[in-house]
N, C-alpha and C positions, 0 to 999 in steps of 0.2 A: 648657363651663366645667367644670374639674376639681372633683371632690368635695373637700371640706375634709379635711385630714389628721386622724389620730386625736388628735393634740395640739390641733388647732384645735377639734375637737368637745369634747374634755375641757375646754378653756378656756371654751367657750360654756356648757357645763353648769354648771361651777363658778361662773361669773359670774351665771347665772340663780338660783343658790341664795343669793347674797349678800343680806344684809339681810332674810332670811326666817327663820322658826323652824327651817329645815332647813340653815342655813349650816354647812358642815362644817369641822372642824379638820383632817380628812384625807379625801380622796376617792380611792378605789381602783377602777380599772377591773376588771371581772370577766371571766374567760375564758368562752368558749362563746357560743352564740347567733349566728345567721347574719343576722338581720334588724335587730335593734336594738342600741344601745349600753347596757350595764348597768354600774352602779357600786355599791359599798358606801360609804356616807357615814357617817363617825364624826362625830357632831354636836358643835359647839362648846358647846352647852348642851342637856341632856336635854329631851325633850318633856314635856308635862304628864302623860302616861301613864307616864312613866319611861323611855321608849325612848331609848337612847343611840346607836343606829344605825338607819339606814333604807336601803331599797333604792331606787335611782334607775333608772328605765327611760326612756331617751331615744330619740326617733324622728327620723330624718332622712328626707328624701323619696326615699330609695333604700335598697337592701339593704346592710347593713354589709359583707358579704363580696363583694358584687357591685355596686359603685357605679354600674355602667352600667344596672342594673335599677331603673327608677323605681317608687316606691310612693306611695300617697296621702299627702300631707303631714298630713292631719287624722286619721290612723288612731289616733294617741295620744289624741286628744280623744274618739274613738269608744270606745276601750277604757276610758277614764276613766269614761265614762257607765255602762258595764256594771259596773265595779268599785265605783263609788260606789253603784249600785243594789244590788249584792250584799253589800257590806261590812256586817257585823253581822247578816246574815240567818242564822237558824238553819234548816238543812236536815237532815233525818234522815240521819245518817251516822255516828252513834256506834256503836261496837261493843258487844256484849253486856257489860254491866258485871260479870257474874259471871265473866268470863274473867280470866286472870292478868294481863292488861294492858288498857289502854284506848287505842283509836285514834279520833281525831276528824279529819274532813276539813272544811275551810272555805276561803273565799277569804282572801287576806291583807288586813289592814286597809288601807283607802284613807285617805291623809292629805290629799293635795293634788295639783293639776295646775298646773304653771307653764307657761302658754300661750306666753310669749315664747320659751322654749327647748324647748317641746314635751317636757317632762320630767314623768313621773309619780313621785310620792313614795308609797312603799308600805311596809308592815311588812316588816321584815327577819328572815329565819330564820338565826340564827348557825350556822355549821358545817353548812349544809344541802347536800343533793345532790338530784338528780332520782331519781325512782323507777326510771327507766331505768338509771341507774348503780348504784343501791342493790341491785337484784335480783341481778346477777351478783357483787357484792362480798360480800353477806351470805347468799346462798342458793346458792352454788356447790356446796355439799355437801348432799345430801338426808338429813336426820335427822328423827326424830320431833318434836323441839321446833321445827325449822325448818318442818315441815309445818303445825304449829299456827299459827305466825306467818303463813305464806303464806295459809292459809285466812282468817285474821283480816283481813289486808290486802285480799284479794279481796272478802270479805263487806262490809267498810266502804266500799270503792269502789262496789260495786253498790248498796248502800242509799243512799249519797249521790247517785248518779246518778239513781236512781229518784225520790228526793225532789226533785231539781233539775228533772227533766222534769215532775213533777206540778205544781211551782210555775210553770214557764214556760208550761204549757198554758193557764193562766188569768191570766197576768200581762200586762195590757194595756200597761203602761209599758215593760217589757223587750221586749215584742213590737214596739212602735213603734221602739225603738232598733235591734233586730235587723233590722227591715225596711229600714233605711237601708243595710245592708251587702250590697248586691247583689254587690259584688266578692268578698266572702267566700264566698257561695254559688256563684258562678261558679267560683272557684278550687277549692273542695272537689269540685265535680262534675267539673271538668276532670281533676284529678290522680287521681281514683278511677275514673271511668267513660269520659270522653272518650279517655283514653290507652289504653283497651283495644285499639283498632285499631292503635295504635302498637306495643304489646307483641306483637301477632300478627306484625308485620313483624320485630320484634327477635328473637323466639323462634319461628320458623315450625314447627320440629319439635315443640316442646312444645305450642304453642297453635293451630296451623293448623286442626285439626279442630273448633275451637270458634268459628271466625270468625263464622259466622252467628248463633250464640247470643249472642256478645258484642255484635253489632249490635242484636239484639232487646233485650238488657238495657239498653244505653245509651239506646235510644229510649224504653223503658218508664220509666226513671228520669227522663229529660227530661220526659216527660208527667207523672210524679208531681210534679215541682217546679212545674209549671204550675197544679196544683190547690192554690191557696193556702189553701183551707179546711182542708186537712189538715196544714198546716205550723205549726210553733211555733218559738220561740227555742231554739236549741241552742248548746252551747259551740263546736262546730265543729272543734276540734283537741284532742279529749279523749284523750290518750295518756300513756304513762309518762314521756315527756320533759317534760310540762307539769304534773307533780306534784312538789312539793318535800317532802322528808322529812329529819329530822336524820340526819347521817352517822354513825350509831352503831347497835350492836346494839339490837333492841327489848328494853327492860327487862322483867324478870320480877317486879318489886316492885310492880306496879300503877300505876307512873308513866304519865302520859298521854303519848301520842305524837301530834303534830299534823302532818297533811299539808296543804299548800297547793295549791289548784287555781289555776294561773297562766296567763298568756298568753290574754287574752280578746279579742284582735284579730279572731278569726275567728267571733265570735258572729253568727249569721245565722238566717234562717228556713229550716227544713228538717224532715225527719222524725227522730224520736228514734233510729231505728235507726242513724243515722250515728254519733252519739256512742258508742252501745252497741257496735256492730259494730267500730268502730275500736279500742276498748279490748280487746275480745275477741281481735281479731287481734294486738294488741301483746303481750298476755300469752302468747298461743299462740306467738309468735315465739321466746320463750325456751325453750320445749319443742322446737319444730321445728328450730331452728338452733343452740341452745346445749345441748341435751339436759338442760335443767334442769327437773326435775319441778315446781319451785315455780311455773313459768309455767302449767302445766296446773292446779295446785291453785288458784292465784289466779283463773284464768279460770272454773273450775267454781264456786267460791264466789261470785264476782261475779255470775254468771248466776243462781245460786240466790237470792241476796239481791235482785236486781233483779226477779225473776219474781213470780208465774207469768206465762208468756208464752202468747199464742195461737199456734196453728200458723202462721198468716199472718205474725205478728211474727217468729217463729223463722226462717222461710224467708227473709224480707226481710233479717234480720240476717245470715244466712249468705251472702246475695248480697253484702252489704257486706264481710264478712270475706274472701271470695274475691277480690273486686275489689281490696281493699287489698293483699293478698299479691301479686297479679299486677302492679299498677300502682305502688304506693307503696313497698313493701319493695324492689322491684327498682331503685328510683330513688335510694335514700338511701345507697348504698354501705355498708350495714350487714351485708351478707353477702358472703363471698368470691366472686369472679367465677365460680368453678366451681360455686357453689350458686345462682346467679341463675335458672337453668332449673328448679331444684328449687322455688324460691319460686313461679315462674310456673306450673309444672305442678301444684303443690299447690293454689294458688289457683284454678286452672281447675277442678280436680276438685270443689272445694267449691262454686264458683259454678254450674257446670253442674248438679250434683245439686240445688242449691237452686232453680235456675230450673225444673227438671223436677219439683220438689216430691217428691223421692225420699226419703220418710220412712224406708224400710228401710235405705237407705245411711247416713243420719245416725245411726240407732239403733245402728249398728255402727262408728261413727267416733269420733274424738276429740271430736266436737261433739254427742254424744248428750245432753250436759247442756242444750242449747238446748230439747230436747223432753221432758225428764224430768218437768216439772211439768204437762204438757198432758194 
């Protein structure tokens, strides 16, 4: 059976909103996203909190861009439980209020879930963009004010993530929700570690000499996942593409800037290094492939704010960073074809030296920040 057309999905979502507080006078599909259908809804009547627009996230039992790829039909319900649990939670993530501006990170406000149409109703960020798009747009040139802003963003991301991990380490309710998402844990492990052997075949010149170490790493991480006593709820897809920020220069008049942490479908039980290492790798991406110092500044400030780390935590994080560069960055078409081997080779160097616990190598690398507070 053929998947419904975009127009049919649109009609389904709009009908599901009728006779609810979220009935729209205008419903606009938003660009981007490969899995779900997203919309901006201008409400016929403002909500009690004054909101005139909301964000609609609709799930079909398949990928939006690949209808032949089936997905769990209840994933929207699962994400709703996470957002409902996190909505309104205060997690340390505010920047130093003595700075020239203030940055806050939180989850968007959860309003409702319309089960019949599998549509989440969430707080809308007007004129928002992802941090992934924000960084190259506003940090393309390295200046002193830009460096200050970059450090501020990194610091706030690090302190929020630390607070989130401290919360989830002892949150039985969120642990129970995350425990249900075995598919999320399988997927994260697959794309980051199971694919290591595939990358050796894809880039034999760059990776062939690390084949045995890659096998050891994949086996060790599989064993790690089997020790459930060391696992906790994590976001599972914590990267710059899942953080929303207003699409404007960071103000210098003290005005607050709010970032949303979005896309909670991947919440599952794992080790915190997964979230932490993923974001470290994604900030580093801007330095390695875009030659943007802001990426390095954000990475270093994030690590400092999250820390202090133990040496074991730092090495495990570096393993995550290396595997992400080898497996994930090479799969997302985010670097030109002629730089794919560079991504793989750089990731290999990081992963191999982390696996060997080569502290001297890291102390003289771009990742010295991981060990600076030890």
